[in-house]
PAZAPA-4460 file (N, C-alpha, C; in steps of 0.05 Angstrom, whole numbers, plus 32768, in hexadecimal, padded with zeros to 4 digits):
% residues 111
    n_x    n_y    n_z   ca_x   ca_y   ca_z    c_x    c_y    c_z   seq   type   mol
   7F75   81E7   80D8   7F7F   81D0   80D2   7F99   81CD   80E0     1      V     A
   7FA1   81B6   80EB   7FB9   81B1   80F8   7FC2   8192   80F7     2      T     A
   7FDA   818E   80FA   7FE5   8172   80FB   7FF3   8173   8114     3      I     A
   7FE3   8167   8127   7FEF   8166   8144   7FDE   8152   8154     4      D     A
   7FEB   814B   816B   7FDB   813A   817F   7FCE   814C   8193     5      W     A
   7FD5   8166   8196   7FC7   8177   81A8   7FAD   817F   819C     6      D     A
   7F99   8181   81AF   7F7E   818B   81A7   7F71   819A   81BD     7      Y     A
   7F5B   81A8   81B6   7F4D   81B7   81CB   7F34   81A7   81D1     8      V     A
   7F30   81A1   81EB   7F1A   8192   81F2   7F04   81A3   81FD     9      E     A
   7EEC   819E   81F5   7ED4   81AE   8200   7EC2   819C   820F    10      F     A
   7EB2   81A9   821F   7E9F   8199   822E   7E8A   818E   821C    11      N     A
   7E80   8176   8221   7E6E   8169   8211   7E53   8178   8210    12      P     A
   7E45   8179   81F7   7E2B   8185   81F6   7E17   8173   81E8    13      I     A
   7DFE   8177   81E9   7DE9   8167   81DC   7DED   8169   81BE    14      Q     A
   7DE5   8153   81B3   7DE6   8152   8195   7DD5   8168   8188    15      M     A
   7DBC   816B   8192   7DA8   8180   8188   7DB4   819A   818B    16      D     A
   7DC1   81A0   81A2   7DCB   81BB   81A6   7DE2   81C1   8192    17      E     A
   7DF3   81AB   818E   7E09   81AF   8179   7DFE   81B2   8160    18      Y     A
   7DE9   81A3   8156   7DDE   81A6   813C   7DD2   81C2   8138    19      E     A
   7DC5   81CE   814D   7DB9   81E7   814B   7DCD   81FF   8148    20      F     A
   7DE4   81FD   8155   7DF6   8212   8155   7E0E   820F   8140    21      H     A
   7E10   81F9   8132   7E25   81F4   8123   7E23   8204   8109    22      R     A
   7E38   820E   80FD   7E36   821E   80E3   7E2F   820B   80CC    23      P     A
   7E25   8215   80B5   7E1E   8205   80A0   7E37   81F7   8095    24      P     A
   7E30   81E0   8087   7E46   81D0   807B   7E55   81E2   8067    25      R     A
   7E71   81DF   8067   7E81   81EE   8054   7E80   81DF   8038    26      R     A
   7E84   81ED   8025   7E86   81E2   800A   7EA1   81D4   8006    27      S     A
   7EA6   81C5   7FF1   7EBF   81B8   7FEA   7ED4   81CD   7FE4    28      L     A
   7ECB   81E3   7FD9   7EDE   81F9   7FD1   7EE9   8207   7FEC    29      R     A
   7ED6   8209   8000   7EDF   8214   8018   7EF2   8203   8028    30      E     A
   7EEE   81E8   8026   7EFE   81D6   8035   7F19   81CE   8028    31      M     A
   7F1B   81D7   800E   7F34   81D2   8001   7F4A   81E4   800B    32      G     A
   7F63   81DC   8008   7F79   81EB   8012   7F8F   81E7   7FFC    33      M     A
   7F9A   81FE   7FF4   7FAD   81FA   7FDE   7FC9   81F3   7FE9    34      N     A
   7FDA   81EB   7FD8   7FF7   81E4   7FDC   8005   81F7   7FF0    35      Y     A
   8003   8210   7FEA   8011   8223   7FF6   8007   822B   8012    36      Y     A
   7FEE   8228   8015   7FE2   822C   8030   7FEA   8214   8040    37      R     A
   7FE9   81FC   8037   7FF2   81E3   8047   800D   81E8   804F    38      R     A
   8020   81EF   803C   803B   81F1   8042   803F   8204   8057    39      M     A
   8032   821B   8058   8035   8231   806A   802D   8228   8086    40      H     A
   8016   8218   8087   800F   820C   80A3   8024   81FA   80AD    41      I     A
   802D   81E8   809B   8042   81D4   80A4   805A   81E4   80AE    42      L     A
   8062   81F6   809F   8079   8209   80A7   8075   8215   80C2    43      A     A
   805E   821E   80C6   8056   822A   80E0   8057   8215   80F6    44      L     A
   8051   81FD   80EF   8053   81E8   8103   8070   81DF   8108    45      A     A
   8083   81E9   80FA   809E   81E4   8100   80AC   81CF   80EC    46      G     A
   809D   81C9   80D7   80A9   81B4   80C4   80BA   81C2   80AF    47      H     A
   80D2   81B5   80A8   80E3   81C3   8097   80E1   81BA   8078    48      T     A
   80EC   81C9   8068   80EC   81C2   804C   80F9   81A6   8047    49      E     A
   8110   81A1   8056   811F   8189   8056   810C   8171   805C    50      E     A
   80FC   8173   8072   80EA   815E   8079   80D4   815B   8063    51      E     A
   80CD   816E   8056   80BB   816A   803F   80C5   8157   8027    52      F     A
   80DE   8160   8023   80EC   8150   800E   80F1   8134   8015    53      K     A
   80F8   812F   802F   80FC   8112   8037   80E0   8104   8036    54      V     A
   80CC   810F   8040   80B1   8102   803F   80A8   80FD   8023    55      V     A
   80AD   8112   8010   80A3   810E   7FF6   80B4   80F6   7FE8    56      K     A
   80CD   80F2   7FEF   80DD   80DE   7FE3   80D3   80C3   7FEE    57      K     A
   80CC   80C1   8009   80C0   80A7   8013   80A7   80A1   8006    58      E     A
   8094   80B6   8001   807A   80AF   7FF7   807E   80A5   7FDA    59      I     A
   8090   80B2   7FCC   8096   80A9   7FB1   809F   808C   7FB1    60      K     A
   80AF   8084   7FC3   80B8   8067   7FC5   80A2   8056   7FCB    61      K     A
   808F   805D   7FDF   807A   804F   7FE6   8067   804A   7FCE    62      W     A
   8060   805F   7FBE   8050   805C   7FA7   805C   804B   7F92    63      K     A
   8075   804B   7F8E   8083   8038   7F7B   8080   801D   7F86    64      T     A
   8084   8016   7F9E   8082   7FFC   7FAA   8066   7FF1   7FA6    65      N     A
   8051   8002   7FAA   8036   7FFB   7FA9   8030   7FF5   7F8C    66      R     A
   8039   8004   7F78   8036   7FFF   7F5D   8043   7FE4   7F53    67      Y     A
   805A   7FDF   7F5E   8069   7FC6   7F56   8057   7FAF   7F62    68      L     A
   804F   7FB1   7F7A   8040   7F9C   7F88   8026   7F96   7F76    69      T     A
   8018   7FAB   7F70   7FFF   7FA8   7F60   8007   7F9B   7F46    70      R     A
   801B   7FA4   7F38   8024   7F99   7F1E   802A   7F79   7F20    71      A     A
   8037   7F72   7F34   8040   7F56   7F37   802A   7F46   7F3F    72      L     A
   8017   7F4E   7F51   8003   7F40   7F59   7FEF   7F39   7F42    73      V     A
   7FE8   7F51   7F33   7FD6   7F4C   7F1D   7FE1   7F3C   7F06    74      S     A
   7FFA   7F3C   7F01   8006   7F2E   7EEC   800A   7F11   7EF7    75      S     A
   800C   7F0B   7F0F   8016   7EEF   7F17   7FFB   7EDE   7F1D    76      S     A
   7FE4   7EE9   7F1D   7FCD   7ED7   7F21   7FC9   7EC3   7F0D    77      I     A
   7FCA   7EC9   7EF4   7FC7   7EB4   7EE0   7FDE   7E9E   7EE1    78      P     A
   7FF6   7EA6   7EE8   800D   7E93   7EEC   8007   7E82   7F05    79      F     A
   7FFD   7E8E   7F19   7FF9   7E7E   7F32   7FE7   7E69   7F2A    80      A     A
   7FD1   7E6A   7F1C   7FBE   7E56   7F16   7FCB   7E40   7F05    81      K     A
   7FDA   7E49   7EF1   7FE8   7E36   7EE1   7FFB   7E26   7EF1    82      I     A
   800A   7E33   7F03   801E   7E25   7F15   800F   7E10   7F27    83      E     A
   7FF8   7E19   7F30   7FE8   7E05   7F41   7FE2   7DEE   7F2F    84      D     A
   7FD7   7DF2   7F16   7FCF   7DDC   7F08   7FE7   7DC7   7F00    85      S     A
   7FFD   7DD4   7EF9   8016   7DC6   7EF2   801E   7DB3   7F0C    86      V     A
   801F   7DC0   7F22   8027   7DB2   7F3A   8012   7D9A   7F3F    87      E     A
   7FFB   7D9F   7F3A   7FE5   7D89   7F3E   7FEA   7D73   7F2B    88      S     A
   7FF0   7D77   7F12   7FF6   7D66   7EFD   800F   7D54   7F04    89      A     A
   8022   7D63   7F0D   803C   7D56   7F14   8038   7D42   7F2A    90      V     A
   8029   7D49   7F3E   8022   7D38   7F55   8014   7D1D   7F4B    91      R     A
   8000   7D22   7F39   7FF0   7D0B   7F2E   8001   7CF9   7F1D    92      K     A
   8014   7D06   7F0D   8026   7CF4   7EFE   8039   7CE5   7F11    93      C     A
   8043   7CEF   7F25   8053   7CE2   7F3A   8044   7CC9   7F45    94      R     A
   802C   7CCD   7F4B   801C   7CB8   7F56   8018   7CA1   7F41    95      R     A
   8017   7CA7   7F29   8011   7C91   7F16   802D   7C82   7F13    96      L     A
   8044   7C90   7F10   805B   7C85   7F09   8067   7C75   7F22    97      V     A
   8067   7C82   7F3A   8072   7C78   7F52   805B   7C6B   7F62    98      K     A
   8063   7C54   7F70   8050   7C46   7F82   804D   7C5A   7F99    99      D     A
   8031   7C60   7F9C   8028   7C6F   7FB3   802D   7C5F   7FCE   100      D     A
   8037   7C6B   7FE2   803A   7C5D   7FFB   8021   7C4F   8007   101      H     A
   800D   7C5E   8000   7FF1   7C51   8008   7FED   7C36   7FFA   102      W     A
   7FF3   7C36   7FE0   7FF0   7C1E   7FD1   8001   7C06   7FD9   103      K     A
   801B   7C10   7FDF   802E   7BFB   7FEA   8028   7BF1   8005   104      S     A
   801D   7C00   8015   8014   7BF5   8030   7FF8   7BED   8031   105      E     A
   7FE9   7BE8   801A   7FCF   7BE2   801B   7FCA   7BC5   8028   106      K     A
   7FDD   7BB5   8028   7FDB   7B99   8033   7FD9   7B9C   8052   107      H     A
   7FE2   7BB1   805D   7FE3   7BB5   807A   7FC5   7BBC   8084   108      L     A
   7FB4   7BC8   8072   7F99   7BD2   8079   7F83   7BBF   8072   109      F     A
   7F8B   7BAB   8060   7F75   7B98   8056   7F70   7B84   806F   110      V     A
   7F58   7B80   8071   7F50   7B6E   8088   7F47   7B52   807E   111      Q     A
***
């Protein structure tokens, strides 16, 4: 496992040949990697403890922002519907009280 843009490129082979020679699928337990192993690999790649702290702080901030966004969106949906209804009612009331410009200019369109 590595975190890098460098990789080893091999010559292409036929799919059947690959399937014949590939090892059996690993179990979830074999694919799992514990915290200390990951940290050791990252340290070998040149990452420092200070970088880990900075990234953890950024991730915590992102999670908080996502939580706040979800909370605001989910709580504002009913209010948005109510707001739309109120705005529509206000427009209709204005049309009743105030002469609509279409009504006042109707004589221009009558033939």
